[in-house]
TORGUTOR-280509 format. One record per residue: z, y, x of N, C-alpha, C in turn. Coordinates in steps of 0.02 Angstrom, whole numbers, padded with zeros to 5 digits, always signed. Each point is the difference from the previous one (the first is absolute). Layout:
# TORGUTOR-280509
ZYXZYXZYX ...
# end
This chain:
# TORGUTOR-280509
-00082+02864+00037+00020-00069-00012+00013-00034+00067 +00060-00028+00009+00016-00032+00063-00037-00066+00006 -00004-00026+00061-00033-00064+00011+00035-00055-00040 +00067+00002-00001+00038-00051-00037-00017+00002-00074 -00001+00059-00029-00017+00007-00071-00071-00022-00013 -00046+00016+00045-00070-00020-00009-00006-00076+00000 +00036-00033+00045-00002-00073+00003+00029-00031-00063 +00056+00025-00021+00033-00028-00059-00042+00012-00063 -00035+00056-00002-00041+00016-00059-00056-00051-00009 -00025-00029+00054-00054-00049-00005+00025-00072+00006 +00066-00009-00006+00027-00067-00005+00030-00031+00062 +00001+00036+00055+00032-00027+00060+00075+00014-00003 +00039-00043+00031+00072+00012+00009+00009+00025+00071 +00026+00060+00007+00009+00031+00066+00072-00005+00022 +00011-00025+00059+00066-00001+00031+00000+00055+00053 +00048+00044-00003+00001+00059+00044+00056-00006+00050 -00015+00014+00063+00050+00002+00053-00002+00071+00029 +00058+00025+00019+00004+00068+00026-00023+00008+00072 -00004-00056+00036-00022+00002+00069-00022-00071+00021 -00023-00006+00061-00025-00064+00024+00053-00054+00003 +00061+00018+00019+00053-00050+00004+00018-00027-00069 +00002+00044-00050+00011-00023-00068-00056-00046-00024 -00061+00016+00020-00057-00041-00020+00007-00070+00029 +00021-00006+00062+00010-00066+00031+00052-00039-00039 +00053+00033-00022+00051-00035-00040-00029-00025-00067 -00041+00041-00031-00033-00022-00062-00042-00062+00013 -00039+00000+00055-00042-00058+00017+00043-00062+00013 +00055+00009+00034+00044-00057+00014+00026-00032-00064 +00016+00043-00049+00027-00026-00063-00053-00031-00045 -00057+00033-00006-00050-00023-00049-00071+00000+00027 -00008-00011+00064-00065+00004+00032-00053-00043-00032 +00019-00058-00027-00050-00043-00031-00025+00026-00067 +00033+00051-00028-00022+00030-00064-00043+00062+00011 -00008+00021+00061-00038+00061+00016-00073-00018+00010 -00045+00036-00035-00072-00013+00005-00035+00048+00047 +00030+00058+00012-00032+00052+00040+00053+00049+00024 -00009+00025+00060+00046+00051+00028-00038+00066+00004 +00030+00052-00027-00025+00068+00008+00053+00036+00041 -00019+00024+00057+00049+00034+00042-00025+00068+00023 +00047+00042+00018-00016+00066+00025-00005-00002+00075 -00043+00039+00029-00006+00003+00073+00063+00030+00031 +00029+00050-00033+00058+00034+00027+00059-00012-00046 +00052-00033+00028+00061-00015-00039+00060+00007+00047 +00059+00008-00029+00060+00000+00041+00017-00071+00024 +00033-00005+00055+00026-00063+00029-00051-00047+00029 -00060+00000-00025-00052-00046+00023-00066+00029-00024 -00046+00015+00046-00063+00030-00022-00047-00053-00028 -00055+00021-00026-00047-00045-00032-00027-00054+00046 -00011+00017+00063-00024-00050+00048+00052-00055+00009 +00063+00020+00009+00053-00049+00010+00008-00046-00061 -00002+00030-00059+00005-00040-00061-00061-00045-00008 -00058+00027+00013-00062-00039-00005+00004-00062+00045 +00018+00010+00064+00001-00056+00047+00055-00051-00018 +00056+00025-00025+00054-00046-00021-00021-00042-00059 -00029+00032-00050-00023-00037-00060-00056-00048+00020 -00047+00022+00039-00057-00042+00020+00024-00062+00039 +00051+00009+00041+00027-00056+00039+00035-00052-00044 +00039+00023-00049+00039-00045-00041-00037-00026-00061 -00044+00041-00028-00039-00018-00059-00073+00016+00012 -00034-00038+00043-00068+00018+00022-00052+00002-00056 +00011-00036-00054-00050-00002-00054+00006+00058-00049 +00052+00040+00006+00014+00053-00047-00045+00061+00013 -00040+00022-00049-00041+00060+00009+00043+00062+00006 -00021+00046+00043+00038+00061+00013-00047+00059-00007 +00024+00050-00036-00036+00063-00009+00044+00055+00028 -00024+00038+00048+00038+00055+00028-00024+00066-00029 +00048+00043-00016-00016+00066-00027+00029+00054+00045 -00032+00057-00002+00027+00057+00036-00021+00065-00034 +00044+00049+00005-00016+00065-00028-00030+00045+00054 +00003-00023+00062-00022+00040+00056-00073-00015+00018 -00036+00052+00020-00069-00010+00021-00005-00015+00075 +00054+00017+00036+00001-00011+00072+00051-00053+00017 -00020-00052+00033+00043-00057+00017+00029+00011+00070 +00046+00049+00005+00023+00022+00067+00034-00055+00040 +00033-00047-00033+00034-00055+00036-00044-00063+00003 -00061+00006-00023-00049-00055+00001+00025-00061-00038 +00039+00012-00053+00027-00055-00040-00056-00038-00033 -00046+00035-00031-00056-00033-00034-00046-00033+00050 -00016+00034+00053-00044-00028+00051+00029-00064+00030 +00063+00002+00019+00032-00060+00028+00002-00057-00052 +00014+00017-00063+00002-00051-00052-00069-00031-00010 -00052+00042+00000-00069-00027-00007-00017-00047+00057 +00022+00018+00061-00013-00044+00057+00036-00067-00007 +00053-00002-00039+00038-00062-00013-00025-00036-00063 -00051+00028-00034-00028-00035-00057+00006+00033-00068 +00030+00059-00003+00004+00036-00064-00071+00016-00025 -00014-00018-00063-00067+00010-00027-00004+00058-00050 +00056+00016-00033-00003+00047-00055+00045+00060+00011 -00029+00060-00004+00038+00062+00007-00023+00049-00054 +00048+00031-00032-00014+00056-00045+00029+00061+00034 -00044+00047+00017+00021+00056+00041+00017+00063-00037 -00003-00001-00065+00021+00059-00038+00053-00022-00049 +00059+00026+00010+00057-00019-00042+00026+00062-00035 +00015-00002-00063-00003-00059-00043-00072-00019-00017 -00011-00064-00006-00067-00026-00014-00012+00004-00075 -00062+00015-00019-00015-00001-00071+00002-00072-00024 +00016-00009-00063+00011-00067-00028-00060-00046+00008 -00060+00026-00011-00060-00042+00004-00010-00026+00071 +00008+00043+00049-00009-00021+00070+00053-00050+00021 +00062+00012-00021+00055-00045+00017-00012-00069-00032 -00017+00000-00063-00012-00064-00035-00059-00037+00030 -00052+00035+00019-00058-00033+00031+00020-00032+00066 +00042+00033+00039+00023-00028+00063+00043-00062-00012 +00041+00002-00052+00043-00058-00016-00042-00060-00022 -00049+00013-00042-00043-00055-00024-00037-00030+00059 -00026+00042+00044-00036-00024+00059+00045-00042+00045 +00061+00023+00011+00047-00035+00045+00022-00067-00030 +00015+00000-00064+00024-00062-00031-00058-00049-00010 -00060+00024-00012-00059-00044-00005-00012-00034+00067 +00004+00038+00054-00010-00028+00067+00052-00054+00014 +00061+00010-00022+00052-00050+00011-00014-00065-00039 -00022+00008-00061-00014-00060-00042-00057-00042+00029 -00048+00033+00033-00057-00036+00029+00019-00040+00062 +00053+00022+00034+00019-00035+00063+00045-00058-00012 
# end
């Protein structure tokens, strides 16, 4: 079960971008409708760190969850992102539905409290 299918199965609407640049375009068009960003550490055109810092700069209140299929962060994407304030990482992709949903609930709950 893909992450998108898992999200939709529990009632979330998932907007998918093929890379970081496409994601920025989605945010520019409908950024105020986005409740949470799930991004991959490794993507074409813009890595997870670059996307994380871009989103954080333009939409600082938006919760971000970074995912990776790799156990070794050779380009220090996750480490650099954490140093810039990234709080949530799922390090085994694809993530099981329960773990993904728990991370989403945690992230969106934290946003509602602030």
